[in-house]
N, C-alpha and C positions, 0 to 999 in steps of 0.2 A: 323796687327793692331799695332799701336804704343804702345810699352811696358809701356811707362809712362801713356798712357791713360788707359791701363788695370789695372795698379797699382792704379790709381786714382779711377777707378770704384770699385775695391776690397775694398779699404780703405773706400770709401763712403758707401758700403754695410755693412762693419764691424761697422762703426759708427752708421748707421741706426739700425743695429741689437742691438747694445749696448743701444741706446736710447729707442728702443722698450722694451728691457729687463728691463732697469731701471724703465721705466714707469710701466711695468707690476709688477715689484718687489715692487714699491711704492704702487700700487693698492692692492697688496697682503698684504703688511705690514699694510696699512690703514684698510683693512678688518680684519686682525688679531687684530689690536688695538681696533677696534669697538667691536669685539667679546670679547676681554679681558675686556673692559669697561662694557659690558653687564654681563659678568661673575662676575665681582666685585660687580656690583649692586645687582645681585641675592644673592651673599654671604652676603652682608650687610643687605638685606631686608628680607631674609628668615631664619626660624629656622633650616630648613634642607638644607644642601648644595647641589647645583646643580652638575650634572656630570661634570667631567673635560672636556668632549667634544672630540669626535673622530676626529673632523676636525682640531684640533690643532696638531702641530708636532714640532719636533726640540726644539729649545730654548723656543718657546712660550709654548709648553707643559710643559717643565721644570718649567717655570715661573708660570704657572697656578698651578702646583703641589705644589710649594713652598708657594704660596698664600693660597692654600687650607689647607696645614699643619699649617700655621700660624693662619689662621682663626679658625681652629679646636682647636688649643691650647688656643687661646684667649677665645673661647666660653666655653671651659672646666673650665678655670680660672674664668670666669664670673659666671658660674653656681655654682662653689665652693664658691665664695664670697657671692652669694645670699643665699646659704645653710647655710653658717656661720652666716650671718646676721639674717636669720630666726631662727637659733638655739639660738643665743644670745637673741633675742626678746622673744622666748619661755622660755628660762632659767630665764630671769629677771622676766617674768610674773609669773612663777612657784615659784621663790624665794619669790616674794612679797606675793603670795597666802599662801605659807607655813609659813611665819613669821607672817602673819596677825593674826592667831589664838592664838599663845602664847602671842603676844603683847596685844591682846584684853583681855586675862585672866589677864595679869599683870595690865592693866589699871583698871579692875574691882576690883582686890585685893587692889590696891592703893587707889581707892575711898572708899573701905570698911574700910581701915585703918584710914581714916579721920574721921570716925564715933566715936565720943567720948563715945558712949554708949557700945562699943564693949568690952567684957571681955578679960582677959589675954589669955585664951585658944583659943578663936576665933582669937585673934591677932597673936598668934604663928602659927595657921593653915594658915592664910593669908601670913605670912612671908615665911613659908615653901613652899607654893604654888608658890609664886613669885620666890623663889630660884630654884624650879623645872623647871619653865617655862624659867628662864634665862639660866639654864644649857641646856635646850632643844634647845634654840635659838643658843647657842654657838656650840653645837654639829651639828646642822643643817647647820650653816654657814661653819663650818670646813669641813663637808662632801661635801657640794656643791662646795667649793673651791677645794677640792681634785679631784672631778669629772672634774672640769674645767681644772685643771692642767694635768690630765691624757688625756683629750681630746686634749689639746694643745701640748702634748708630752714633757712637761717641768718637770714633776715629775720624779725625778731620783730614780729608784728602785735599791737597793743594791743586790749584788749576794753573798749570804751567804749559807753555808752548814747548814742545820737544820734537826734534826730528826723529822719525821712526828709525832711520838708518843709524843714528848715533846710539840710540837705546840698544838696538840689536847688536851693533858692532861692539859695544862695551861688554855686553853679556857674553858674546862668543869669545872675545879676548880672554875673559876670565876662566873659560872652560876649555881653552884651546889645548892646553897640555893634556888634560884628561881625554879629550877627543883623539889626540895624536897617539897616546898610549894605547887606546882601544882601537886605533886604526879606523876611525869613522870620520869621513870628510864632511865639512859643514860649508854649504854653498849659500852665500847671501846675495839676494837680488832685491834689495829694498831701496826704493828711490829716495834720494836726498831731498826731494821736493815734498814728500809726504810728511806733513806736520800734524801732530795730534795734541789735544789738550788733556793733560793728565798730571797726576802726581808722579814725577819721574822716579822717585825712590820705590814707590809701591808698584808702579807698572813694571819696573825692571825686575822686581821680586816675582811678579806674576809670570812674566815672560821667561825668566830664568827657570822657574819650576817646571814649566811646560817643555822647554828645550832640554833640560836635564832629564826629564821623563823620557823624551824621545831618544836621547843618547843612551840612557840606561837599557832601553829595549831594542837597540840596534846592534846587530852582530858585527864583528870585525870585518872590514871591507865594505861596510854599508855607507849610507849617506843620510844627511839631513839637509833639506832645502828650505830656506826661509825667504819668503817673498812678500811684497806688499802691493796693494791696489787701492786707488783713491777714486771715490765717486762723490756725487752731490750729497749723499746721505751719510756716508761713513768712510773711515780709513780702515782697510782690512789687512791683517797680517796673517799669513798662512805658514804653518810649520808642518812640513811633510817629511816622513822618514820611510825607509823600506825595511823596517824592523820586523819583529815577530808578529805584530798585530795584536788585536784584542778580540777575545771571543764574544759571540753574540750575547752570551749570558752575562758577561762582565761589563760590556759597553754601556748599558744604561746607568751603571753605578760608579763609573770611574771618577765622577766629581763628588761622590758622597764622602763625607768625613769618616776617616778611619777604615775605609773600605779596602780590603785586600783581595785582589783578583787571583786567578790561577797562576799567572806568570809574574806576580809581584815579587820584588826583592824581599827576602826574609827580613832584612834590616829596615825595610820601609815602614814609615809610620802611617801611611795612608792619609796624609793631610796636605801634601804638596799641591796636588791638583785642586783640592777643595779650596785651599787658600787662594790659589790663582783665580779661580772662578769668582770667589767673594770679592776680591780686589777689583777685577774687571767689571763686575756688575755694579760695584759701588762708584765706578767712574763712567757711568753711562755707556756700558759696553756689554757684549755677550761673547761667550766662547762655546763652540760646538766641536764635536769630534766625529769623524768617520773612520772606520777601521775594518780590516778584514784579516783574519788569521793567515799568517804566512805572506801577506802582501803589504804590510805596513799600515801607518796611521797618519791621518791628516787632522790637525787642529786649526780651526779658523777663528780668529778674534776679530770682532767688529766693534770699532770705537766710533760711536755716533756723534755727529756734529751738532745736532739739535739736543734739546733737553729731554726729549722723550724718545725712549727706545721703541 
């Protein structure tokens, strides 16, 4: 056979094979693109992402995987934004509710002051009431702003060396009169050797809120015991009282913001313990609570010495 004819036949067969391969490759790619479009549609329309698909391979599988990662990231970010917006709406609603009561009292006292028949003693009581409510609003706004700053991670906590005994001693000195009036004894057994690294101002605020909570729920003749313990991992501060205790229903929620339990003070805003926990957590610490109705409550604060809780 003519060699040129054989060469011509071979080349024709090679070209035919390439045409068939290209056509098949195009069909495969078209199928893969159709599957990818279907995958993208499922990613867009469903809350739960579909499987990557066993039929995909090579670069197409890599592309699907990258799309999956991107979609997962975007979904997490979206969920986070929804959570933030919900939180802000709840926060604004709660702020409005909390401020409404003292504002109402101020309005009532202001209207009363307009009464020309009011004697001097009544007038002074009204003015004192207005001042108390104004101070309360100031405290409330400051506390809520602090919580917002902690949530946003913009509140800078200092790292200072502080003796636990001095922190506790200063706090107890500030509420000594209130404790005496209520006839509640406060026993301090905090070692002067126990040193913690914290922001003194904010840690004092946290401890004060917890101790005042114990004082508030301890009956006349009762006690509050404050002690400390130091180990290789943490410095622990224990605040124990023999007050009314906390019900099993309320105990899991006492650190929740704006939560009011069965035995909460009607004038309480439900943010003192929440703020205390936020402050302690932001300073590499934890706070827990044990309680039993009728037998008292124990708060335990652990301030860790390493950077990891």
